[in-house]
Backbone as CSV, one residue per row, in Angstrom:
resi,resn,N_x,N_y,N_z,CA_x,CA_y,CA_z,C_x,C_y,C_z
1,UNK,127.315,98.740,149.174,126.589,97.947,148.242,127.319,97.522,146.895
2,UNK,127.530,96.271,146.577,128.454,95.876,145.570,127.582,95.826,144.127
3,UNK,128.144,96.379,143.027,127.548,96.062,141.800,128.280,94.809,141.305
4,UNK,127.430,93.887,140.848,128.008,92.727,140.351,127.458,92.415,138.904
5,UNK,128.240,92.206,138.053,128.014,91.942,136.694,127.309,90.611,136.712
6,UNK,126.160,90.458,135.933,125.423,89.176,136.192,126.099,87.785,136.246
7,UNK,126.986,87.546,135.223,127.586,86.251,135.174,128.295,85.844,136.480
8,UNK,128.680,86.780,137.399,129.314,86.432,138.558,128.490,85.942,139.655
9,UNK,127.272,85.835,139.450,126.273,85.498,140.523,126.697,84.253,141.118
10,UNK,126.996,83.160,140.261,127.165,81.855,140.888,128.519,81.929,141.904
11,UNK,129.483,82.561,141.482,130.798,82.579,142.315,130.531,83.433,143.531
12,UNK,129.795,84.657,143.416,129.827,85.495,144.538,128.566,85.538,145.301
13,UNK,127.506,85.014,144.856,126.243,84.989,145.528,125.677,83.561,146.024
14,UNK,125.702,82.796,144.991,125.214,81.594,145.373,125.606,80.759,146.401
15,UNK,126.754,80.921,146.819,127.355,80.386,148.037,126.547,80.500,149.177
16,UNK,125.794,81.760,149.187,124.960,81.927,150.435,123.523,81.537,150.210
17,UNK,123.191,81.262,148.988,121.814,80.845,148.675,121.442,79.410,149.165
18,UNK,120.281,79.160,149.622,119.926,77.779,149.974,118.929,77.224,149.051
19,UNK,117.630,76.968,149.576,116.699,76.059,148.792,115.897,76.885,147.859
20,UNK,114.465,77.028,147.464,113.584,77.505,146.436,113.248,78.716,146.317
21,UNK,106.528,83.387,142.065,106.764,84.382,141.214,105.567,85.269,140.690
22,UNK,105.595,85.399,139.885,104.743,86.376,139.278,104.582,86.161,137.968
23,UNK,103.260,86.293,137.510,102.880,85.958,136.134,102.762,87.276,135.314
24,UNK,103.300,87.247,134.083,103.267,88.433,133.215,101.716,88.679,132.870
25,UNK,101.372,89.900,132.700,100.049,90.264,132.217,99.969,90.811,130.765
26,UNK,98.980,91.015,130.254,98.897,91.486,128.791,99.336,92.995,128.829
27,UNK,99.976,93.291,127.694,100.232,94.684,127.599,99.309,95.536,127.332
28,UNK,99.398,96.864,127.920,98.405,97.977,128.124,97.862,98.137,126.542
29,UNK,96.573,98.294,126.435,95.914,98.461,125.158,95.728,99.941,125.034
30,UNK,95.593,100.377,123.605,95.550,101.820,123.472,94.182,102.376,123.958
31,UNK,94.401,103.523,124.676,93.116,104.023,125.380,93.227,103.770,126.794
32,UNK,94.088,102.797,127.252,93.875,102.469,128.629,94.332,103.601,129.505
33,UNK,93.869,103.550,130.908,94.141,104.627,131.827,95.656,104.596,131.988
34,UNK,96.220,105.713,132.149,97.770,105.847,132.516,98.332,104.965,133.625
35,UNK,97.504,105.046,134.777,97.841,104.184,136.074,97.917,102.682,135.512
36,UNK,96.900,102.331,134.796,96.814,100.835,134.500,98.042,100.503,133.576
37,UNK,98.350,101.245,132.667,99.559,100.989,131.680,100.793,100.924,132.525
38,UNK,101.015,101.853,133.499,102.166,101.819,134.363,102.216,100.592,135.020
39,UNK,101.105,100.012,135.808,101.089,98.860,136.516,101.343,97.665,135.720
40,UNK,100.969,97.565,134.480,101.127,96.454,133.555,102.611,96.450,133.099
41,UNK,103.119,97.678,132.871,104.506,97.874,132.474,105.410,97.285,133.508
42,UNK,105.090,97.702,134.810,105.876,97.352,135.952,105.884,95.806,136.196
43,UNK,104.649,95.264,136.011,104.606,93.749,136.157,105.407,93.077,135.165
44,UNK,105.412,93.588,133.832,106.078,93.020,132.830,107.644,93.059,133.178
45,UNK,108.115,94.095,133.739,109.581,94.305,134.043,109.959,93.180,135.089
46,UNK,108.999,92.863,136.122,109.275,92.162,137.087,109.304,90.720,136.647
47,UNK,108.306,90.326,135.717,108.322,89.082,135.194,109.473,88.769,134.357
48,UNK,109.955,89.804,133.595,111.230,89.622,132.892,112.427,89.348,133.711
49,UNK,112.593,90.170,134.736,113.719,89.796,135.820,113.510,88.458,136.190
50,UNK,112.464,87.981,136.629,112.412,86.589,137.059,112.706,85.532,136.064
51,UNK,112.224,85.868,134.926,112.508,84.832,133.785,113.921,84.708,133.490
52,UNK,114.505,86.034,133.434,116.031,86.026,132.957,116.908,85.305,134.037
53,UNK,116.646,85.750,135.393,117.560,85.081,136.480,117.281,83.487,136.528
54,UNK,116.010,83.010,136.469,115.836,81.624,136.451,116.384,80.854,135.252
55,UNK,116.373,81.428,134.090,116.912,80.800,132.761,118.436,80.870,132.924
56,UNK,119.039,81.875,133.482,120.471,82.005,133.464,121.050,81.080,134.481
57,UNK,120.302,80.895,135.632,120.928,80.117,136.686,120.213,78.796,136.900
58,UNK,119.590,78.175,135.715,118.872,77.114,135.836,119.533,75.856,136.219
59,UNK,120.948,75.884,135.961,121.770,74.712,136.531,121.991,74.817,137.912
60,UNK,121.842,76.029,138.550,121.945,76.040,139.895,120.615,75.860,140.634
61,UNK,119.547,75.749,139.805,118.142,75.661,140.364,117.650,76.872,141.267
62,UNK,118.207,78.016,140.710,117.729,79.230,141.323,116.359,79.436,141.213
63,UNK,115.568,79.886,142.299,114.209,80.200,142.150,113.899,81.563,142.616
64,UNK,113.269,82.268,141.868,112.855,83.621,142.317,111.435,83.715,142.919
65,UNK,111.459,84.048,144.119,110.279,83.892,144.752,109.383,85.330,144.552
66,UNK,110.008,86.515,144.516,109.320,87.547,144.185,110.219,88.620,143.759
67,UNK,109.552,89.756,142.873,110.280,90.821,142.445,109.419,91.971,142.665
68,UNK,110.001,93.049,143.123,109.177,94.375,143.332,110.179,95.514,143.260
69,UNK,109.542,96.635,142.729,110.318,97.938,142.648,110.721,98.393,144.116
70,UNK,112.032,99.091,144.099,112.322,99.712,145.361,112.226,101.217,145.358
71,UNK,112.439,101.909,146.135,112.273,103.514,146.255,113.249,104.156,145.191
72,UNK,114.261,103.345,144.937,115.279,103.845,143.961,114.895,103.649,142.513
73,UNK,114.600,104.614,141.696,114.239,104.316,140.411,115.055,103.468,139.513
74,UNK,114.393,102.459,138.921,115.017,101.527,138.004,115.701,100.302,138.684
75,UNK,115.721,100.368,140.137,116.216,99.180,140.936,115.233,98.359,141.599
76,UNK,115.321,97.046,141.348,114.311,96.059,141.920,114.714,95.212,143.005
77,UNK,113.891,94.910,143.793,114.304,93.988,144.965,113.853,92.574,144.513
78,UNK,114.861,91.643,144.566,114.482,90.362,144.091,114.698,89.336,145.247
79,UNK,113.721,88.558,145.575,113.856,87.478,146.793,114.075,86.240,146.180
80,UNK,115.219,85.681,146.384,115.509,84.292,145.682,115.486,83.090,146.727
81,UNK,116.000,82.043,146.229,115.880,80.843,147.130,116.522,81.084,148.507
82,UNK,115.836,80.555,149.411,116.295,80.678,150.787,116.027,82.169,151.569
83,UNK,114.952,82.838,150.875,114.712,84.210,151.283,115.848,85.122,151.417
84,UNK,116.815,84.878,150.400,117.905,86.067,150.179,117.443,87.026,149.347
85,UNK,118.023,88.242,149.633,117.491,89.496,148.884,118.647,89.973,148.126
86,UNK,118.422,90.197,146.867,119.539,90.917,145.995,118.629,92.097,145.218
87,UNK,119.526,92.837,144.642,118.770,93.788,143.715,119.307,93.873,142.351
88,UNK,118.518,94.396,141.403,118.873,94.350,140.043,118.328,95.456,139.297
89,UNK,118.955,95.714,138.133,118.294,96.787,137.284,117.128,96.067,136.483
90,UNK,116.394,96.876,135.779,115.196,96.411,134.962,115.419,95.267,134.023
91,UNK,116.759,95.224,133.487,116.936,94.156,132.501,117.780,92.910,133.235
92,UNK,118.131,93.056,134.475,118.671,92.002,135.207,120.118,91.673,134.577
93,UNK,120.774,92.796,134.135,121.996,92.664,133.642,123.200,92.879,134.690
94,UNK,122.609,93.662,135.812,123.639,93.891,136.875,122.715,93.407,138.250
95,UNK,123.698,92.894,139.189,123.077,92.525,140.474,123.874,93.259,141.553
96,UNK,123.054,93.816,142.539,123.557,94.595,143.638,123.368,93.588,144.836
97,UNK,124.368,93.352,145.699,124.377,92.742,146.875,124.701,93.411,148.003
98,UNK,123.759,93.654,149.117,124.119,94.319,150.313,122.898,95.004,150.883
99,UNK,123.120,95.997,151.750,121.973,96.800,152.243,121.581,97.989,151.621
100,UNK,120.141,98.022,151.521,119.636,99.367,150.852,119.260,100.162,152.122
101,UNK,119.780,101.389,152.087,119.630,102.252,153.329,118.797,103.502,152.901
102,UNK,117.862,103.913,153.596,116.998,105.116,153.455,117.797,106.104,154.372
103,UNK,118.398,106.992,153.803,119.370,107.898,154.459,118.560,108.999,155.339
104,UNK,117.398,109.387,154.589,116.470,110.549,155.258,115.764,109.968,156.567
105,UNK,115.358,108.649,156.564,114.725,107.994,157.619,115.633,107.291,158.521
106,UNK,116.769,107.072,157.970,117.860,106.312,158.699,117.458,104.908,159.087
107,UNK,117.059,104.241,157.967,116.336,103.039,158.099,117.026,101.857,157.123
108,UNK,117.398,100.754,157.587,117.863,99.862,156.691,116.805,98.992,156.150
109,UNK,116.469,99.342,154.951,115.338,98.880,154.123,115.470,97.372,153.913
110,UNK,116.629,96.727,153.752,116.847,95.348,153.542,116.816,94.600,154.846
111,UNK,117.081,95.089,155.869,117.151,94.547,157.232,115.518,94.358,157.607
112,UNK,114.725,95.512,157.285,113.337,95.435,157.643,112.564,94.486,156.686
113,UNK,113.081,94.253,155.392,112.464,93.333,154.492,112.777,92.002,155.036
114,UNK,113.969,91.684,155.491,114.404,90.362,155.979,113.540,89.857,157.035
115,UNK,113.202,90.844,157.969,112.462,90.566,159.137,111.120,90.073,158.718
116,UNK,110.533,90.878,157.662,109.132,90.338,157.120,109.266,89.063,156.562
117,UNK,110.306,88.610,155.676,110.465,87.413,155.091,110.700,86.280,156.010
118,UNK,111.369,86.452,157.120,111.722,85.312,158.037,110.559,85.276,159.133
119,UNK,109.441,85.930,158.981,108.396,85.585,160.057,107.996,84.160,160.055
120,UNK,107.814,83.702,161.153,107.478,82.294,161.337,106.169,82.246,162.336
121,UNK,105.158,81.579,161.832,103.843,81.335,162.642,104.344,80.371,163.902
122,UNK,104.412,80.992,165.060,104.886,80.314,166.236,103.985,79.164,166.475
123,UNK,102.733,79.318,166.388,101.771,78.192,166.754,101.786,76.940,165.785
124,UNK,102.611,77.259,164.640,102.573,76.071,163.631,103.798,75.312,163.907
125,UNK,104.553,75.746,164.901,105.821,74.902,165.173,105.402,73.650,165.993
126,UNK,106.094,72.388,165.460,105.758,71.205,166.203,106.393,71.151,167.569
127,UNK,105.727,71.748,168.496,106.355,72.025,169.869,106.699,70.668,170.600
128,UNK,105.820,69.719,170.174,106.074,68.332,170.817,107.398,67.727,170.451
129,UNK,108.114,68.309,169.371,109.274,67.650,168.914,110.384,68.556,169.383
130,UNK,110.142,69.316,170.431,111.243,70.314,171.049,111.487,69.874,172.561
131,UNK,112.643,70.082,173.050,112.898,69.844,174.394,112.431,71.085,175.202
132,UNK,111.508,70.888,176.042,110.830,71.932,176.765,111.276,72.244,178.161
133,UNK,111.650,73.439,178.454,112.166,73.881,179.899,111.202,74.843,180.203
134,UNK,110.593,74.909,181.362,109.837,75.803,181.927,110.625,76.396,183.301
135,UNK,110.752,77.630,183.242,111.455,78.238,184.322,110.313,79.246,184.980
136,UNK,110.231,79.190,186.353,109.289,79.994,187.040,107.869,79.823,186.526
137,UNK,107.094,80.815,186.272,105.794,80.712,185.801,105.670,80.363,184.255
138,UNK,106.793,80.352,183.559,106.909,80.083,182.137,105.993,81.131,181.102
139,UNK,105.750,82.317,181.742,104.829,83.153,180.934,105.518,83.655,179.612
140,UNK,106.779,83.893,179.705,107.450,84.364,178.351,107.608,83.004,177.494
141,UNK,107.655,83.162,176.291,107.960,81.972,175.432,108.965,82.235,174.404
142,UNK,109.843,81.296,173.926,110.814,81.426,172.860,110.965,80.084,172.394
143,UNK,111.246,79.975,171.014,111.677,78.672,170.461,113.015,78.906,169.931
144,UNK,113.962,77.968,170.120,115.422,77.917,169.756,115.770,76.748,168.845
145,UNK,116.320,76.937,167.695,116.961,75.859,166.850,118.393,75.922,167.420
146,UNK,118.834,74.841,167.862,120.236,74.842,168.579,121.019,73.587,168.116
147,UNK,122.250,73.565,168.173,123.169,72.552,167.941,123.956,72.310,169.227
148,UNK,123.882,71.098,169.734,124.531,70.720,170.985,126.117,70.922,171.072
149,UNK,126.643,71.295,169.932,128.210,71.409,169.927,128.459,72.835,169.592
150,UNK,127.365,73.695,169.445,127.613,75.043,168.918,127.983,75.926,170.201
151,UNK,129.102,76.739,170.149,129.543,77.265,171.373,128.693,78.452,171.606
152,UNK,128.160,79.170,170.580,127.200,80.176,170.812,125.780,79.791,171.500
153,UNK,125.335,78.603,171.002,124.189,77.996,171.648,124.428,77.854,173.119
154,UNK,125.650,77.391,173.502,125.851,77.206,174.886,125.976,78.439,175.752
155,UNK,126.485,79.533,175.054,126.493,80.798,175.686,125.019,81.326,175.911
156,UNK,124.215,80.989,174.890,122.807,81.415,175.022,122.005,80.773,176.204
157,UNK,122.510,79.409,176.365,121.827,78.733,177.394,122.354,79.084,178.760
158,UNK,123.589,79.692,178.792,123.982,80.269,180.238,123.168,81.403,180.482
159,UNK,122.803,82.180,179.386,121.768,83.367,179.650,120.499,83.010,180.028
160,UNK,119.909,81.958,179.515,118.608,81.340,179.798,118.571,80.973,181.316
161,UNK,119.734,80.403,181.745,119.777,79.847,183.206,119.655,81.011,184.128
162,UNK,119.781,82.219,183.718,119.650,83.399,184.704,118.315,84.078,184.672
163,UNK,117.375,83.470,183.615,116.167,84.008,183.616,115.156,83.275,184.281
164,UNK,113.978,83.924,184.629,112.881,83.307,185.346,111.569,83.565,184.476
165,UNK,110.605,82.888,184.732,109.217,83.016,184.190,109.281,82.954,182.546
166,UNK,110.000,81.927,182.056,110.008,81.589,180.728,109.903,80.167,180.307
167,UNK,109.343,80.021,179.162,109.261,78.701,178.612,110.084,78.580,177.379
168,UNK,111.056,77.643,177.392,112.061,77.640,176.203,111.716,76.281,175.525
169,UNK,111.567,76.329,174.236,111.365,75.194,173.371,112.644,74.964,172.479
170,UNK,113.467,73.970,172.740,114.643,73.691,172.056,114.459,72.735,170.993
171,UNK,114.577,72.989,169.584,114.544,72.351,168.662,116.075,71.935,168.094
172,UNK,116.270,70.533,168.153,117.651,70.117,167.633,117.904,70.356,166.307
173,UNK,119.027,71.194,165.947,119.420,71.416,164.614,121.016,71.313,164.508
174,UNK,121.391,69.992,164.658,122.962,69.844,164.430,123.533,70.107,162.994
175,UNK,124.600,70.813,162.944,125.179,71.184,161.718,126.305,70.260,161.419
176,UNK,126.010,69.270,160.673,127.030,68.269,160.491,128.377,68.885,159.905
177,UNK,128.418,69.848,159.018,129.500,70.328,158.225,130.361,71.029,159.321
178,UNK,129.882,71.566,160.398,130.575,72.246,161.488,130.969,71.374,162.576
179,UNK,129.996,70.447,162.971,130.062,69.584,164.198,129.575,68.206,163.789
180,UNK,130.617,67.399,163.404,130.359,65.984,163.020,129.619,65.157,164.075
181,UNK,129.927,65.449,165.294,129.352,64.507,166.275,127.985,65.093,167.072
182,UNK,127.526,66.294,166.437,126.496,66.911,167.098,125.100,66.066,166.761
183,UNK,124.849,65.454,165.713,123.725,64.707,165.630,123.486,63.499,166.483
184,UNK,124.627,62.824,166.753,124.648,61.777,167.784,124.470,62.242,168.965
185,UNK,124.991,63.398,169.555,124.662,63.930,170.812,123.176,64.299,170.904
186,UNK,122.652,64.987,169.965,121.337,65.460,169.995,120.347,64.263,170.090
187,UNK,120.648,63.051,169.211,119.687,62.093,169.454,119.890,61.315,170.920
188,UNK,121.070,61.145,171.273,121.386,60.694,172.693,120.642,61.459,173.869
189,UNK,120.637,62.847,173.699,119.945,63.567,174.695,118.599,63.507,174.555
190,UNK,117.906,63.400,173.293,116.505,63.284,173.103,116.044,61.801,173.807
191,UNK,116.927,60.853,173.753,116.514,59.510,174.126,116.742,59.322,175.670
192,UNK,117.273,60.264,176.448,117.357,60.281,177.740,115.810,60.197,178.535
193,UNK,115.844,59.717,179.649,114.622,59.618,180.381,114.231,61.034,180.713
194,UNK,115.012,61.962,181.137,114.731,63.302,181.423,115.515,64.042,180.481
195,UNK,114.931,64.281,179.110,115.712,64.950,178.201,116.039,66.396,178.668
196,UNK,115.015,67.107,179.271,115.449,68.447,179.614,116.612,68.689,180.471
197,UNK,116.582,67.691,181.518,117.748,67.827,182.501,119.023,67.435,181.754
198,UNK,119.067,66.430,180.736,120.126,66.029,180.168,120.776,67.240,179.149
199,UNK,119.693,67.971,178.519,120.112,68.950,177.650,120.850,70.136,178.363
200,UNK,120.131,70.458,179.422,120.677,71.665,180.349,122.006,71.406,180.884
201,UNK,122.033,70.155,181.453,123.281,69.593,182.024,124.485,69.740,181.036
202,UNK,124.252,69.288,179.817,125.247,69.203,178.805,125.659,70.693,178.321
203,UNK,124.555,71.464,177.968,124.781,72.854,177.399,125.324,73.763,178.472
204,UNK,124.940,73.644,179.652,125.295,74.718,180.612,126.460,74.251,181.663
205,UNK,126.658,72.896,181.683,127.554,72.529,182.691,128.598,71.547,182.056
206,UNK,128.374,71.153,180.767,129.500,70.311,180.067,129.357,68.896,180.469
207,UNK,128.162,68.354,181.080,128.121,67.010,181.694,127.467,66.125,180.547
208,UNK,128.273,65.059,180.176,127.822,64.244,179.152,126.790,63.355,179.699
209,UNK,125.552,63.153,178.968,124.714,62.310,179.645,124.997,60.784,179.316
210,UNK,124.612,59.857,180.338,125.001,58.566,180.098,124.442,57.970,178.733
211,UNK,125.277,56.932,178.278,124.745,56.270,176.981,123.468,55.550,177.168
212,UNK,122.664,55.827,176.388,121.279,55.002,176.184,121.078,54.376,174.996
213,UNK,120.080,53.405,175.045,119.774,52.853,173.625,119.143,53.718,172.671
214,UNK,119.470,53.654,171.420,118.817,54.539,170.536,117.320,54.580,170.447
215,UNK,116.558,55.547,170.252,115.236,55.437,170.179,114.661,56.364,169.061
216,UNK,113.410,56.413,168.744,112.698,57.219,167.717,112.908,58.613,168.102
217,UNK,113.446,59.513,167.298,113.670,60.937,167.638,113.499,61.766,166.304
218,UNK,113.153,63.027,166.763,112.869,63.984,165.721,114.040,64.826,165.192
219,UNK,115.255,64.521,165.397,116.316,65.182,165.136,116.553,65.553,163.627
220,UNK,116.369,64.483,162.666,116.511,64.747,161.329,115.378,65.758,160.919
221,UNK,114.197,65.537,161.362,112.996,66.337,161.180,113.049,67.758,161.495
222,UNK,113.556,68.046,162.722,113.656,69.359,163.154,114.842,70.068,162.654
223,UNK,115.958,69.378,162.179,117.000,69.918,161.456,116.515,70.533,159.987
224,UNK,115.649,69.495,159.397,115.020,69.869,158.147,114.191,71.162,158.188
225,UNK,113.371,71.164,159.261,112.483,72.258,159.549,113.182,73.616,159.753
226,UNK,114.368,73.390,160.375,115.126,74.766,160.495,115.663,75.167,159.169
227,UNK,116.154,74.282,158.291,116.659,74.669,157.018,115.498,75.170,156.174
228,UNK,114.300,74.636,156.281,113.214,75.233,155.511,112.793,76.579,155.899
229,UNK,113.052,76.958,157.145,112.619,78.256,157.699,113.706,79.226,157.439
230,UNK,114.791,78.817,156.730,115.803,79.685,156.324,116.905,79.930,157.296
231,UNK,116.969,79.085,158.281,118.114,79.251,159.310,119.265,78.505,158.865
232,UNK,120.372,79.183,158.574,121.626,78.625,158.130,122.725,78.626,159.245
233,UNK,122.391,78.819,160.415,123.350,78.757,161.587,122.524,78.648,162.876
234,UNK,123.218,78.298,163.862,122.560,78.381,165.213,123.302,79.202,166.074
235,UNK,122.712,79.699,167.260,121.139,79.461,167.437,120.456,80.382,166.725
236,UNK,119.171,80.028,166.514,118.122,80.880,165.695,116.847,80.835,166.630
237,UNK,116.453,82.033,166.862,115.376,82.156,167.847,114.210,82.516,167.134
238,UNK,112.950,81.967,167.671,111.611,82.372,167.036,110.759,82.873,168.238
239,UNK,110.141,83.931,168.017,109.293,84.582,168.963,107.827,84.468,168.700
240,UNK,106.908,84.441,169.888,105.430,84.114,169.584,104.933,85.163,168.587
241,UNK,105.475,86.407,168.399,104.748,87.193,167.389,105.306,86.893,165.960
242,UNK,106.101,85.895,165.861,106.471,85.447,164.535,107.993,85.987,164.053
243,UNK,108.400,87.071,164.928,109.841,87.495,164.436,110.998,86.429,164.818
244,UNK,112.028,86.640,164.124,113.042,85.704,164.451,114.420,86.478,164.673
245,UNK,115.315,85.776,165.371,116.720,86.380,165.595,117.713,85.402,165.258
246,UNK,118.713,85.710,164.511,119.849,84.742,164.241,121.027,85.193,165.266
247,UNK,121.491,84.109,166.103,122.610,84.484,166.852,122.347,84.676,168.367
248,UNK,123.373,84.653,169.048,123.490,84.836,170.581,123.316,86.300,170.879
249,UNK,122.747,86.681,172.029,122.683,88.008,172.619,122.631,87.846,174.088
250,UNK,123.316,88.671,174.817,123.501,88.440,176.295,122.384,89.214,177.043
251,UNK,122.221,88.875,178.214,121.180,89.786,179.005,121.951,91.111,179.241
252,UNK,121.247,92.194,179.497,119.680,92.265,179.431,119.118,92.279,178.147
253,UNK,119.939,92.503,177.096,119.363,92.675,175.751,118.366,91.475,175.327
254,UNK,118.880,90.200,175.763,117.977,88.995,175.334,116.583,89.156,176.047
255,UNK,116.590,89.464,177.326,115.319,89.565,178.080,114.459,90.493,177.440
256,UNK,115.078,91.713,177.087,114.267,92.863,176.466,113.709,92.268,175.101
257,UNK,114.624,91.582,174.352,114.019,91.222,173.006,112.864,90.097,173.153
258,UNK,113.189,89.320,174.101,111.969,88.274,174.206,110.822,88.910,174.780
259,UNK,110.831,89.726,175.676,109.606,90.447,176.177,108.912,91.282,175.209
260,UNK,109.748,91.882,174.388,109.040,92.849,173.304,108.551,92.079,172.093
261,UNK,108.690,90.797,171.998,108.261,89.958,170.894,107.279,88.769,171.229
262,UNK,106.487,88.986,172.245,105.548,88.010,172.661,104.348,88.169,171.886
């Protein structure tokens, strides 16, 4: 874990932060119960951390979503724009970036917390704006935010081709900074008469679909949705239980992950 003097946040941290607290309470009064005083002091520290960070990085429009104490005395977990986790001391003079590990339990606390923060309500996804493929009885379900020019997305599609009894919802999320032609491809695939066949032919066989007239398509909308959900790369998978996974994984690991997250 790195100790970062606060002024370096912009250079070392904000590169990975994307888009968008807690209200202070009155100080404990004389005679208040010890637990109440401690709770109010804790809340005051959390509010102070939020206030200082947001004021210091107002130009970068940094938004602090939550602040809470960690099991390490004097160290606080701060969730900032884009569901990114950092750690700070009570005065927010120093920032720590990296994983917080519980050695005794052998647990990555940061990874567990990220899983909580990235939970997505599967039923809230606009499935009508995805390219749907049903294989076998379609019992298993997974949603994927994918870029038609992403090599790892194509590798994932080759794994899907080996699976049966699964329904795959592919949301187009072309990343222009990496693949300048991806948005055009995504729109063309969506506008095909059989968009599922066009998608799988391109992703799994490299067959370019015939050029068709432009049509109304949800590509910009689904790209924006992926960004709002905190996905900064593709592929990004969403499972029915709300858990998410970034990146490609091969069979049989992929099969096991999908089955255990229904």
